[in-house]
N, C-alpha and C positions, 0 to 999 in steps of 0.2 A: 420639470420638477426633479429634484434629485432623489436618489434612492433613500437617502437618509431621511428626507422629509416624508416620503411615502411610508417608510417604516415607522416613523414617529406617529404619523396620522393613523396607520393601521393599529398600532399599539394603543393609542389613545381611544380609538373607536372600540377596540376590543375591551379595553378597561371600562369604558362608559357602558358598553353592552353588558359586561359582567356585573357592574354595580346595579344596573337596572334589573337584571335577572335575579340577583341576590336579594334586592329589596322587595321584588315581587314575591319571591319564594318565602322570605321572612314574613311578609304580610299574610301569606296564605296560612302559615303556621300560627300566627298571632291573632287570627280573626276571633272575634267574640260574638256570642249570641246571648242576648238577655231576654228575659221574659218572666212572667209570673207563673209559678207552679202552684196549683191548688190541690190539696189532698184532704179529704174528709175522713176521719176515722170511722170505722164500722161501728154500728150500734151493738151494744152488749147489754141487753135488757132481758133478764131471765126471771120468771116468777115461779115459785114453788108454792103450790096451794094458795095462789093469789097473793103471796108475799114477795115483793121485789127483793131479790137476794143479790143482785149484781151491782150494789153500790159500794163494794170494796170493804164491807164489814161483815162480820159473822152475824147471821140472823138465826134466831130460834123461832120455831113455830110449833104450835100445839095441834096434835091430832086428837080431836075429841069426838070423832064420829066413827067408831068401830062398828062394823056390821058383823053380826054373829052368824056363823054357819052351823055351829053345833051348840045346842043349849042343853040345859038340864032342868028338869021339873023342880029340883030343889034349890035353884038359884033364881033370884028375881031377874025378870027380863031387863036387858040393858046393862047388866053387871057382869064383870069379868071375874071368874073364880076358877079354881081347879076343875079340869074336865071341859072347860069351855074353849071353843075355837072361833076365830073371826078373822077379819081382814080390814085394812084401810087402804085408801088410794092415795098415792103420791102423784100429783099432777104437775108436770114441768111444762111451762108455757114459754117457748122461745120465739113467739110470733113477731116480735120487734127486734130480733137479733139478726145481724148481717154476716155472721160467720158460722161455720160448722162447729158443733159443740161435742166435747167428750165429757161424760160425767161418770163419777165413781160413787156408788152407794156402799157405805161401810156400816156394818152392824156390829155394835159393841155388845158386851155381855150385859144381860139384865141384872138389876139389883137382886131380884129373886131368881135363883138358878132354875126354878121350875117353869119359868116363862121362856119361850123360844120362838124364833122366827122359823116358820116351816119352809117357806120358799117365796120367791118373787116371780112375777110374770109381767111382761109387757102386754097390756090389753089393747091399746090403740096408739097410733102415732106413726110417723114415717121412719123412725129410727130402729136401732137394734139394741138388744140387752142380752149380755152373756155373763155367766158366772166365771170369775177368774179367781181361783183360790177361795178365800172367804168373802170376797167383794163381788159386786155386780157392776159391770162396766157397760155403758151405753154410748151410742153415737147418734147424734141428731144431725142430719145433713143440712147443708146450706139451703136457705129459703124454705124450710119445712114450716109451712104455715098451719101446722096442726099441733095440738097439745099431746104430750106423751103421758099416758095414764099407766102407772105402774102399780100393780096390786101387791101388797105385802101381807102374806098370810101368817098369822101367829096363833099360838096355842099355849094354854096353861096346862101343863102336864100334871095329871093327878097321880103322883107316885104312891100316895097312901102309906108313907113311912112316918115314923115319929119325927125324924129330922125335917122332912119335907112339910109335914103338917105344922111344925113349929115355925118354919120360915113363912109359910102361907099365913099363919095366924098373926105374926108380927106385922105383915103388910096390911091385913084386914082390920087390925085393931087401932091403926093410926087414925088420928083426926084428919078428915078430908083426904083419904087415901087416893093417890093417883098412881097409875102404872106408867112409868116413864119408859118410852120405847127409844132406845139409844141408836138412832139412825142419823147418819150424817151424809150429806151429798156434796161432793166437790166438783166444780166445773172448771174446765180449761178450754181454750180454743183447740179444735181438732185440726191438725195439719196433715192428716192422711198417713201417719206413721203406722 
């Protein structure tokens, strides 16, 4: 065999080997894996005083069961008037929720300036509740299979001034008077921030 033929044969073999290696390398980088990925969104079902509030709309609920802690012999039992103090419970039920929850309780001003929220306290539950400025912020941990019971204490201050008495009289002389307690609760997923 001539040198020329051996050189051509070596070059062709090297070229063939280079094409094989290149196609194998290309195949490694072009490999595909297919499969079905299934992801189910976490449940977000929160109830406040047995009202489902996690449907994406604003819900209002009425608190009509105030428990009185300070009464007056001159006020009919079960009625709210100047000098009376009481509380109501806000119950947050996250038992069917699969994420941690952060909630903010905001208290607006009452229609009658003599009414006031005295304070809030977390009575039971697995979460926390802290006052941040004028708001109260709570965290409910993941898989907290307990209800959060938050007690909101309120009082009707008896200022016994002409201005305060006039304001109290306006509220008391309305037909079917109600005391609206301006509390809103906002929920978001807690991400540990």
